[in-house]
C-alpha positions as CSV (number, residue, x, y, z in Angstrom):
1,M,-12.5,69.1,-33.6
2,K,-11.8,68.9,-37.2
3,K,-9.2,66.0,-37.0
4,L,-11.3,63.6,-34.8
5,S,-14.5,64.5,-37.9
6,K,-12.6,63.8,-39.9
7,L,-11.1,60.7,-38.6
8,L,-14.5,59.2,-38.3
9,D,-15.7,60.5,-41.3
10,R,-12.7,57.8,-42.6
11,I,-13.6,55.4,-40.6
12,T,-17.1,55.8,-41.6
13,G,-15.9,55.6,-45.6
14,M,-14.2,52.8,-45.3
15,K,-14.9,49.0,-46.3
16,L,-17.0,47.0,-43.9
17,Y,-14.6,44.6,-43.8
18,Y,-11.7,47.6,-42.0
19,R,-14.5,48.6,-40.2
20,M,-14.6,45.2,-38.2
21,L,-10.6,44.4,-38.3
22,L,-10.8,47.7,-36.3
23,V,-13.4,46.9,-33.9
24,Y,-12.2,43.6,-33.5
25,I,-8.0,45.0,-32.4
26,F,-9.3,47.9,-30.7
27,G,-12.4,46.6,-28.8
28,G,-11.6,43.0,-28.4
29,A,-7.8,41.5,-29.3
30,L,-5.8,44.5,-27.0
31,P,-7.6,44.9,-23.8
32,I,-7.4,41.1,-24.1
33,I,-3.5,41.2,-24.9
34,L,-2.9,43.2,-21.7
35,I,-5.4,41.4,-19.2
36,A,-3.6,38.0,-20.2
37,L,-0.3,39.0,-20.0
38,Y,-1.3,40.7,-16.3
39,L,-2.5,37.1,-15.7
40,V,0.8,35.1,-16.7
41,Q,2.7,37.7,-14.7
42,G,0.7,36.4,-11.3
43,I,0.1,33.3,-12.1
44,S,3.2,31.9,-11.0
45,E,3.0,33.6,-7.4
46,I,-1.1,32.1,-7.2
47,L,0.1,28.1,-7.9
48,V,3.7,28.5,-5.2
49,E,0.7,29.6,-2.9
50,Q,-1.7,26.8,-3.9
51,A,1.0,24.4,-3.7
52,E,1.9,25.3,-0.3
53,R,-1.4,25.5,1.0
54,E,-2.1,21.9,-0.9
55,E,1.2,20.7,1.5
56,A,0.0,22.1,4.5
57,I,-3.5,20.6,3.8
58,E,-2.2,16.8,3.4
59,L,0.3,16.9,6.1
60,E,-2.2,17.9,8.5
61,M,-4.8,15.0,7.4
62,I,-1.0,12.6,7.8
63,R,-0.4,13.9,11.2
64,R,-3.6,13.3,12.5
65,Q,-4.0,9.4,11.0
66,A,-1.1,9.0,13.0
67,E,-2.6,10.7,16.0
68,E,-4.7,8.1,15.7
69,I,-2.7,5.0,15.7
70,F,-0.4,6.6,18.8
71,S,-4.3,6.7,20.9
72,T,-5.0,3.3,19.8
73,V,-1.5,2.3,21.5
74,S,-1.5,3.9,24.4
75,T,-5.3,2.7,24.6
76,V,-3.9,-0.9,24.5
77,T,-1.1,-0.3,26.8
78,K,-3.3,1.3,29.4
79,Y,-5.5,-2.4,28.9
80,F,-2.2,-4.3,30.7
81,Y,-2.1,-2.1,33.4
82,F,-3.0,-4.2,36.7
83,D,-3.5,-6.7,34.9
84,P,-3.5,-9.4,37.6
85,Q,-2.6,-12.4,35.5
86,L,1.1,-10.6,34.7
87,E,1.6,-9.4,38.1
88,E,1.2,-12.9,38.8
89,I,3.6,-14.2,36.9
90,A,6.2,-11.7,37.6
91,G,6.1,-12.0,41.1
92,K,6.0,-15.9,41.1
93,Q,9.2,-18.2,41.3
94,Y,8.1,-21.1,38.9
95,R,9.5,-24.7,40.1
96,D,10.2,-26.7,36.7
97,Y,9.5,-25.5,33.0
98,Q,6.1,-27.1,32.8
99,E,4.5,-24.7,35.0
100,V,6.1,-21.7,33.2
101,V,4.4,-23.2,29.9
102,N,1.0,-23.3,31.2
103,D,1.2,-19.8,32.7
104,Y,2.3,-18.7,29.0
105,K,-0.4,-20.3,27.2
106,A,-3.4,-19.4,30.1
107,Y,-2.1,-15.9,29.5
108,T,-3.6,-14.3,26.0
109,G,-3.8,-10.7,26.4
110,F,-0.9,-10.4,24.0
111,Q,-2.4,-12.1,21.1
112,D,-6.0,-10.9,21.9
113,Y,-4.7,-7.3,21.3
114,T,-2.6,-7.8,18.6
115,R,-5.6,-9.6,16.5
116,Y,-7.9,-6.9,17.5
117,H,-6.1,-4.2,16.5
118,N,-3.9,-5.9,13.6
119,R,-3.8,-3.3,11.0
120,I,-2.4,-1.3,13.3
121,I,0.0,-3.4,16.1
122,G,2.8,-5.6,14.8
123,W,3.9,-7.0,17.8
124,V,3.4,-7.1,22.1
125,N,6.1,-8.4,24.4
126,I,6.9,-7.6,28.2
127,Y,10.3,-7.4,29.9
128,M,10.5,-8.8,34.0
129,E,13.1,-9.2,36.8
130,N,12.6,-12.9,37.1
131,D,15.4,-14.7,37.2
132,T,12.8,-18.3,37.5
133,L,11.2,-17.3,33.9
134,T,11.5,-19.4,30.9
135,E,12.4,-16.6,27.7
136,N,10.1,-16.8,24.8
137,S,8.9,-14.3,21.8
138,R,6.5,-12.5,24.6
139,F,8.1,-13.1,28.0
140,E,11.5,-12.0,27.9
141,K,13.8,-11.6,31.1
142,V,15.8,-8.4,32.1
143,T,19.5,-9.2,31.6
144,E,22.6,-6.9,33.3
145,Q,23.2,-6.0,29.3
146,M,19.6,-4.8,29.0
147,E,19.8,-3.0,32.3
148,Q,22.6,-0.4,30.7
149,E,21.0,-0.1,27.8
150,E,19.1,3.6,27.4
151,W,15.7,2.2,26.7
152,Y,15.5,0.4,29.1
153,A,17.0,2.9,31.5
154,T,14.8,5.5,30.5
155,T,11.7,3.6,30.5
156,K,11.9,3.0,34.2
157,A,13.1,6.5,35.1
158,R,10.1,7.7,33.8
159,N,8.3,5.5,36.3
160,G,4.9,4.4,34.1
161,S,4.9,7.3,31.2
162,A,5.4,6.7,28.1
163,V,8.9,6.3,25.9
164,W,8.9,5.7,22.5
165,R,11.9,4.3,20.7
166,Y,12.9,2.7,16.9
167,R,13.6,-0.7,17.8
168,S,14.0,-4.0,16.8
169,I,11.0,-6.5,16.7
170,P,11.4,-9.7,18.5
171,A,12.1,-12.4,16.4
172,V,11.7,-10.7,13.4
173,N,14.5,-8.6,11.7
174,Q,12.9,-5.5,11.0
175,N,12.6,-2.5,13.3
176,A,9.4,-0.7,14.0
177,L,8.5,2.1,16.5
178,S,7.3,0.7,19.8
179,M,6.0,2.4,22.7
180,L,7.6,1.6,25.8
181,R,5.8,1.3,29.5
182,M,6.5,0.1,32.8
183,L,3.6,-1.4,34.6
184,K,2.8,-1.4,38.0
185,T,1.1,-3.7,40.3
186,A,-2.1,-2.2,42.3
187,K,0.4,-1.9,45.1
188,G,3.1,0.1,43.4
189,E,5.3,-2.4,42.8
190,D,6.8,-3.0,39.0
191,V,5.4,-5.9,36.9
192,G,7.8,-5.3,34.0
193,I,8.2,-3.0,30.8
194,L,5.7,-3.4,28.3
195,A,6.7,-3.1,24.8
196,V,3.4,-2.7,21.8
197,Y,5.4,-1.8,18.1
198,I,3.3,-0.4,15.3
199,R,3.8,-2.5,12.1
200,P,6.6,-0.4,9.7
201,E,4.1,-0.4,7.1
202,R,2.0,2.2,8.9
203,F,3.7,5.0,7.9
204,E,4.9,4.3,4.7
205,T,1.0,3.7,3.9
206,L,0.3,7.0,5.4
207,L,3.0,8.9,3.0
208,G,3.0,6.5,-0.2
209,G,0.7,8.4,-2.3
210,R,2.5,11.3,-2.3
211,D,4.8,12.6,-5.4
212,C,8.2,14.2,-3.5
213,D,10.2,13.2,-0.3
214,A,8.9,12.9,2.8
215,L,10.3,11.2,6.1
216,V,8.8,10.1,9.5
217,L,11.7,11.5,12.6
218,L,11.5,9.9,16.4
219,N,12.8,13.4,18.7
220,G,14.6,15.0,15.8
221,E,17.2,12.3,15.3
222,T,16.0,8.7,14.7
223,V,14.5,7.6,11.0
224,V,11.2,5.7,11.2
225,T,10.2,5.9,7.7
226,D,12.5,7.4,5.0
227,M,10.9,7.8,1.4
228,A,13.1,10.1,0.2
229,D,14.9,9.9,-3.1
230,E,18.0,12.4,-3.1
231,I,17.8,13.7,0.0
232,E,19.1,12.3,3.4
233,P,18.2,12.7,6.5
234,E,21.3,14.7,8.2
235,D,20.8,17.2,5.4
236,I,17.3,18.7,6.9
237,A,18.7,18.4,10.7
238,E,19.8,22.0,10.9
239,F,16.0,23.2,9.4
240,L,14.4,20.8,11.6
241,P,11.9,23.3,14.0
242,T,12.5,23.3,17.9
243,G,10.4,24.1,21.0
244,T,6.4,23.3,20.4
245,D,5.6,24.3,17.1
246,S,3.4,21.9,16.2
247,H,3.6,22.8,12.3
248,V,6.4,24.6,10.2
249,Q,6.2,25.6,6.7
250,K,9.4,27.3,5.4
251,S,11.6,27.0,2.1
252,I,15.3,26.1,2.4
253,T,18.6,25.4,0.5
254,I,19.8,21.6,0.5
255,G,23.0,22.2,-2.4
256,K,22.4,24.0,-5.4
257,S,18.4,23.2,-4.9
258,K,15.4,24.9,-3.0
259,Y,12.5,22.9,-1.9
260,L,9.5,23.7,0.1
261,M,10.0,21.7,3.3
262,T,6.8,21.2,5.6
263,C,6.8,19.9,8.9
264,E,4.5,18.2,11.5
265,S,5.3,17.5,15.1
266,I,3.1,15.5,17.4
267,S,4.0,15.1,20.8
268,L,3.7,11.8,21.8
269,M,0.8,10.5,24.1
270,E,2.0,10.4,27.7
271,S,5.8,10.8,26.8
272,E,8.4,13.3,26.8
273,D,9.4,12.2,23.5
274,T,8.1,13.6,19.6
275,L,7.7,12.4,16.1
276,Q,8.3,14.9,12.8
277,I,6.6,13.9,9.6
278,V,8.4,15.9,7.1
279,S,7.8,16.8,3.6
280,L,10.4,18.1,1.0
281,R,9.2,19.5,-2.6
282,A,11.5,20.9,-5.0
283,Y,10.7,24.0,-5.9
284,A,12.1,23.1,-8.9
285,D,8.7,20.7,-9.5
286,I,6.2,23.2,-8.6
287,L,7.7,26.2,-10.9
288,S,8.1,23.0,-13.4
289,A,4.4,22.6,-13.7
290,V,3.7,26.6,-13.2
291,N,6.0,26.9,-15.9
292,R,3.8,24.0,-17.8
293,Q,0.5,26.1,-17.3
294,N,2.0,29.7,-18.3
295,A,2.8,27.9,-21.7
296,K,0.0,26.1,-22.4
297,S,-2.0,29.3,-21.7
298,I,0.3,31.2,-23.5
299,I,0.0,28.5,-26.5
300,I,-4.2,28.9,-26.2
301,F,-3.6,32.5,-25.8
302,I,-2.3,33.2,-29.1
303,V,-3.9,30.3,-31.2
304,S,-7.3,32.0,-30.2
305,V,-6.0,35.7,-31.4
306,M,-4.8,33.8,-34.6
307,T,-7.7,31.7,-34.8
308,S,-10.1,35.0,-34.1
309,V,-8.0,37.1,-36.6
310,S,-8.3,34.7,-39.5
311,I,-11.9,34.5,-38.7
312,I,-12.6,38.2,-39.0
313,L,-10.1,38.5,-42.0
314,V,-12.3,35.6,-43.6
315,F,-15.3,36.4,-42.7
316,S,-15.7,40.4,-42.8
317,R,-13.9,39.7,-46.4
318,S,-16.1,37.6,-47.9
319,F,-19.2,38.2,-45.9
320,S,-22.3,39.0,-48.4
321,R,-20.3,37.0,-51.0
322,R,-20.2,33.5,-49.1
323,V,-23.5,33.9,-47.4
324,E,-25.6,34.2,-50.9
325,R,-23.3,31.4,-52.7
326,F,-23.7,28.8,-49.8
327,R,-27.9,29.8,-49.9
328,V,-27.7,28.5,-53.5
329,Q,-24.9,25.8,-52.9
330,M,-27.4,24.5,-49.6
331,H,-30.8,24.6,-51.7
332,R,-29.3,22.5,-54.5
333,A,-28.2,20.0,-52.5
334,A,-31.2,19.8,-50.5
335,Q,-33.1,19.4,-53.8
336,G,-30.6,16.7,-55.2
337,N,-30.5,19.0,-58.6
338,F,-27.3,20.9,-58.9
339,E,-28.0,21.9,-62.5
340,L,-31.3,23.9,-61.1
341,E,-31.1,28.0,-62.0
342,E,-30.9,30.5,-59.3
343,N,-34.7,30.8,-57.4
344,I,-34.6,34.5,-55.5
345,G,-38.3,33.4,-53.6
346,G,-39.1,36.6,-51.2
347,N,-37.5,35.8,-48.4
348,D,-34.3,37.3,-47.4
349,E,-31.1,35.5,-47.5
350,I,-30.6,34.3,-43.9
351,A,-34.3,32.7,-44.0
352,S,-33.9,30.9,-46.8
353,L,-30.4,29.6,-45.7
354,Y,-32.2,28.3,-42.3
355,D,-35.1,26.7,-44.3
356,Y,-33.0,25.2,-47.2
357,L,-30.6,24.1,-44.6
358,G,-33.3,22.3,-42.4
359,T,-34.9,20.1,-45.7
360,M,-31.0,18.9,-46.4
361,I,-30.9,17.6,-42.6
362,G,-34.1,15.7,-43.2
363,E,-32.5,14.5,-46.6
364,I,-29.7,13.4,-44.2
365,Q,-31.1,12.0,-41.8
366,R,-33.8,9.8,-43.8
367,L,-30.2,8.6,-45.3
368,L,-28.7,7.8,-42.3
369,A,-32.1,6.0,-41.1
370,E,-32.0,3.6,-43.9
371,I,-27.9,2.9,-43.7
372,Y,-28.5,2.8,-39.9
373,Q,-31.2,-0.4,-40.4
374,E,-29.1,-2.0,-43.6
375,K,-26.0,-2.4,-41.0
376,L,-28.7,-3.8,-38.3
377,H,-29.6,-6.4,-40.9
378,A,-26.4,-7.3,-41.9
379,D,-25.2,-6.6,-37.9
380,R,-28.3,-9.5,-37.2
381,L,-26.8,-11.5,-39.9
382,T,-23.6,-12.3,-38.5
383,I,-24.7,-12.9,-35.2
384,Q,-27.0,-15.7,-36.3
385,Q,-23.6,-17.4,-38.4
386,K,-21.4,-16.6,-35.6
387,D,-24.3,-18.3,-32.9
388,A,-24.8,-21.3,-35.3
389,E,-20.8,-21.8,-35.8
390,F,-20.7,-22.1,-31.7
391,K,-23.7,-24.0,-31.4
392,M,-21.7,-26.8,-34.0
393,L,-18.7,-25.8,-32.1
394,A,-20.6,-26.6,-28.8
395,S,-22.1,-30.0,-30.4
396,Q,-19.1,-31.9,-31.1
397,I,-18.1,-32.4,-27.6
398,N,-21.4,-33.9,-25.6
399,P,-20.6,-33.0,-21.2
400,H,-22.8,-36.3,-20.5
401,F,-20.1,-38.2,-22.1
402,L,-17.6,-36.9,-20.4
403,Y,-19.1,-37.5,-17.4
404,N,-20.3,-41.3,-18.2
405,T,-16.2,-41.7,-19.3
406,L,-15.2,-40.7,-15.9
407,E,-17.5,-42.8,-14.2
408,T,-15.3,-45.6,-16.2
409,I,-12.1,-44.3,-15.4
410,R,-13.3,-44.3,-11.8
411,M,-14.3,-47.8,-11.7
412,K,-10.8,-49.1,-13.3
413,A,-9.1,-47.1,-11.0
414,R,-10.9,-49.0,-8.1
415,K,-10.6,-52.6,-9.1
416,S,-7.0,-51.6,-9.6
417,G,-6.7,-50.2,-5.9
418,Q,-5.5,-47.0,-7.1
419,K,-7.7,-45.4,-4.6
420,D,-6.2,-41.7,-5.1
421,I,-7.2,-42.0,-8.9
422,E,-10.9,-42.9,-8.0
423,E,-11.0,-39.9,-5.5
424,I,-9.9,-37.5,-8.2
425,V,-12.5,-38.8,-10.6
426,K,-14.9,-38.7,-8.5
427,M,-14.3,-35.3,-7.4
428,L,-13.6,-34.6,-10.9
429,A,-17.0,-36.1,-12.5
430,K,-18.8,-34.2,-9.2
431,I,-17.7,-31.1,-10.3
432,M,-19.0,-31.8,-14.1
433,R,-22.1,-33.0,-13.2
434,S,-22.7,-29.8,-11.4
435,Y,-21.5,-28.1,-14.6
436,I,-23.8,-29.9,-16.5
437,Q,-26.9,-29.1,-14.1
438,I,-26.2,-25.6,-13.7
439,S,-28.9,-23.2,-14.7
440,D,-30.0,-20.0,-13.6
441,T,-32.0,-21.5,-10.6
442,D,-30.6,-20.3,-7.2
443,T,-28.7,-23.5,-5.5
444,S,-27.9,-23.8,-0.9
445,L,-24.5,-22.8,0.0
446,R,-24.2,-26.0,1.3
447,K,-23.7,-27.4,-2.5
448,E,-21.9,-24.5,-3.6
449,I,-19.1,-25.6,-0.9
450,E,-19.3,-28.7,-1.6
451,L,-18.6,-28.4,-5.1
452,V,-15.7,-25.5,-4.0
453,E,-14.7,-28.1,-1.2
454,C,-14.1,-30.9,-4.1
455,Y,-12.1,-27.9,-6.7
456,L,-9.4,-27.5,-3.5
457,K,-9.5,-31.4,-3.1
458,I,-7.9,-31.3,-6.4
459,Q,-5.8,-28.9,-6.1
460,Q,-4.0,-30.8,-3.2
461,Y,-3.6,-33.9,-4.5
462,R,-1.6,-31.4,-7.6
463,F,0.4,-29.6,-5.1
464,G,0.5,-31.7,-2.1
465,E,1.0,-30.1,1.2
466,R,1.5,-26.6,-0.8
467,I,-2.0,-25.9,-0.8
468,Q,-4.0,-25.8,2.8
469,Y,-7.5,-24.8,3.6
470,H,-10.5,-23.5,5.6
471,I,-14.1,-23.8,5.3
472,H,-16.5,-22.5,8.1
473,V,-20.3,-21.9,7.4
474,E,-22.6,-21.0,9.8
475,P,-25.0,-23.8,10.2
476,E,-28.4,-21.2,9.8
477,L,-26.4,-20.7,6.2
478,E,-26.1,-24.2,5.0
479,E,-29.3,-24.0,3.4
480,Y,-29.6,-20.6,2.3
481,R,-30.6,-19.9,-1.6
482,I,-27.8,-18.3,-3.7
483,L,-26.6,-18.0,-7.8
484,P,-24.7,-20.9,-9.0
485,L,-21.4,-20.8,-9.4
486,V,-20.4,-17.6,-7.0
487,V,-17.9,-18.9,-4.9
488,Q,-15.9,-21.4,-7.0
489,P,-14.4,-18.7,-9.9
490,I,-13.5,-16.9,-6.4
491,V,-11.6,-20.0,-5.1
492,E,-9.7,-20.9,-8.6
493,N,-8.3,-17.2,-8.5
494,S,-6.8,-17.7,-5.6
495,I,-5.5,-21.0,-6.0
496,I,-4.1,-19.6,-9.6
497,H,-3.2,-16.1,-9.0
498,G,-2.5,-16.2,-5.4
499,L,-0.9,-19.9,-4.4
500,E,0.8,-21.3,-8.1
501,S,3.4,-19.5,-7.7
502,K,4.6,-18.4,-4.0
503,E,7.1,-20.5,-2.9
504,G,6.3,-22.2,0.5
505,A,2.8,-23.4,1.8
506,G,0.0,-21.3,1.4
507,N,-3.3,-20.9,2.6
508,V,-7.4,-20.4,1.4
509,S,-9.7,-19.5,4.0
510,I,-13.8,-19.6,3.2
511,N,-15.8,-18.4,5.6
512,A,-19.9,-17.7,5.2
513,C,-21.5,-15.9,7.9
514,V,-24.6,-13.2,8.4
515,V,-23.4,-9.0,9.2
516,E,-26.3,-7.1,9.7
517,G,-28.8,-8.8,8.1
518,K,-26.7,-9.8,4.6
519,A,-24.9,-12.9,4.0
520,V,-21.0,-12.5,3.9
521,I,-18.8,-14.9,2.3
522,S,-15.4,-14.1,2.3
523,I,-12.6,-16.0,0.5
524,E,-9.0,-14.8,1.5
525,D,-5.3,-16.3,0.4
526,D,-2.3,-15.4,2.2
527,G,-0.2,-16.0,-1.7
528,L,1.4,-13.2,-3.8
529,G,-1.5,-10.9,-3.5
530,I,-1.8,-8.0,-5.8
531,S,-0.2,-4.5,-6.1
532,A,-1.5,-1.2,-5.9
533,A,-1.7,-0.2,-9.3
534,Q,-3.4,-3.6,-10.9
535,L,-5.8,-3.6,-7.4
536,E,-7.4,-0.5,-8.8
537,T,-7.6,-1.5,-12.4
538,M,-9.6,-5.0,-11.2
539,R,-11.9,-2.6,-9.2
540,Q,-13.0,-0.3,-12.1
541,R,-12.9,-3.7,-14.0
542,L,-15.6,-4.8,-11.7
543,N,-17.9,-2.7,-12.9
544,R,-17.7,-2.4,-16.7
545,Y,-17.0,-6.5,-16.6
546,D,-13.9,-5.8,-19.4
547,R,-14.1,-9.9,-21.0
548,Q,-10.4,-9.5,-22.2
549,G,-9.4,-9.1,-18.3
550,H,-7.5,-12.1,-16.4
551,H,-10.0,-11.6,-13.7
552,I,-13.3,-12.6,-15.8
553,G,-14.3,-15.0,-13.5
554,V,-14.6,-11.9,-10.1
555,A,-15.6,-9.2,-12.8
556,N,-18.4,-11.8,-13.8
557,V,-19.9,-13.1,-10.5
558,H,-19.8,-8.9,-9.3
559,Q,-22.1,-8.2,-12.4
560,R,-24.6,-11.7,-11.6
561,V,-25.3,-11.1,-7.8
562,R,-25.6,-6.6,-9.1
563,L,-28.3,-7.6,-11.5
564,K,-30.2,-10.4,-9.3
565,Y,-29.9,-8.6,-6.5
566,G,-29.9,-5.1,-6.7
567,E,-26.5,-2.5,-6.6
568,E,-25.7,-2.7,-2.7
569,Y,-24.9,-6.1,-3.1
570,G,-21.9,-7.7,-5.1
571,V,-18.1,-8.2,-4.3
572,T,-15.2,-6.2,-2.9
573,I,-11.5,-6.9,-3.2
574,E,-8.8,-6.1,-0.7
575,S,-4.9,-7.2,-1.0
576,V,-1.4,-6.7,-0.2
577,E,1.1,-7.7,-2.6
578,N,3.0,-10.2,-0.8
579,Q,0.8,-10.4,1.3
580,Y,-2.8,-11.3,1.2
581,T,-6.0,-11.4,-1.1
582,K,-9.6,-11.4,0.0
583,V,-12.9,-11.1,-1.6
584,T,-16.1,-10.4,-0.2
585,I,-19.0,-11.4,-1.7
586,V,-22.3,-9.4,-0.4
587,L,-25.6,-11.4,-0.6
588,P,-28.7,-10.7,0.4
589,V,-29.7,-13.6,3.2
590,Q,-32.8,-15.7,1.2
591,E,-34.7,-18.4,3.1
592,A,-33.9,-21.7,2.0
593,E,-36.5,-23.6,0.5
């Protein structure tokens, strides 16, 4: 007790600086160090478990999306069951080629379902045992060689149950997962084997957003989709689950590397086949993220401890001395006189410090307000000067002079028999006149489409058969009022960014219709398309109107529509690189004047 009493007396007798330091070390720093060491030790296990859970959840979501695809394909095959037209074609003995062609043209089931489920189904065809048929890409005759092939024999043996195989799409140099099924008549007679092919890119889209190796396997052997950079399918064959396990997650070793393998098995509908979606994530990648997190935690901890130690050392050493000095300096700075004598006053130091600080802030605010007003004045002068320069520049070219000059050129071309030049100049003059007369007043959709058609015809003169277009406007929309120049900039983007650099012919389709009480105008081209990264950037720029972007026309239209009609209207963009780009403008339906 005496020793403890002496220790307490000794601590009590210490200066405030040392006492504050001891309190910080034993009451704050030491417990924090012990807790931090414990957390750093256990963070690896927590993050690994979290990575495993996330992997399982992601693959479960992919499995559900894949099952929806298979359900759609299975439903489509059932539409063809007991199809009287197919039964008639399968059993009919044709006498000449034209009769076959007529029946083929009359049957549109393949095209209808392919078009309706275009994002899922890539192709549909049927194999028939009718020697009088003429083959095309949709109808194929069963040959002796075909009868010996595994897929044909298996499909026929299952007698109506589905068979899934990875096969080549007819007339296309590309393989795809297909559902095969023997079609029957109402009397149980064979019609033929129906084949429905899923678009190969559907599975790539499902797995494309992942940052690890992934594969899609059919029956554990056939590779449907391979998105693995370093791992071959045969490397994981021994680790794939067998039996009825729909979800398996385990650690495997390939070579010298350890991986977390997650596998979702899907029993394909009405079939004995199984599809496996396999994800492989290297533990090195998981642990590297863990190590980075640990390193960040340690750095933050060390910096925090060192900062707090420094603060305690400095604060405890100069507490009373610096407070007094700061009070005096702040008082002199607030008064604008740094040579004033010391003024003790009747308040304590902390109260005086806050009073003087408030005075200084007021003075600084007043100065900032004066500076801000001066800056505003300077900015207004600069804007006025720039505006004057712009008006001077704009006045150098008279749009009416250009329009009149174009009319003179057109008349010259007419007199000299240059009909093409006359037509081009006429359309260019029409566009020029539209620009001259443009204002904030709404125009009819018909006039807007006429302006677009003039532009497209000029482009056809430039590129010939490389540019084709189709315009469809529902009659009731022709006289409805819209903002001027909302369609033409989008069409111009389609030509410049989509079709100009494309090899071969390109098409632009413009459709206007009423959907759910709104006017929907879509502009679609089959040009170069937009990459996923560029598409995301464009969508972000729509709402911030980046004038330095390459697609100012789209952003401008979007901003104008939203400002005019509200947040629920505007522009949306869809695109697949090297396939198509579709821009949709949604407007309120306004009655014609």
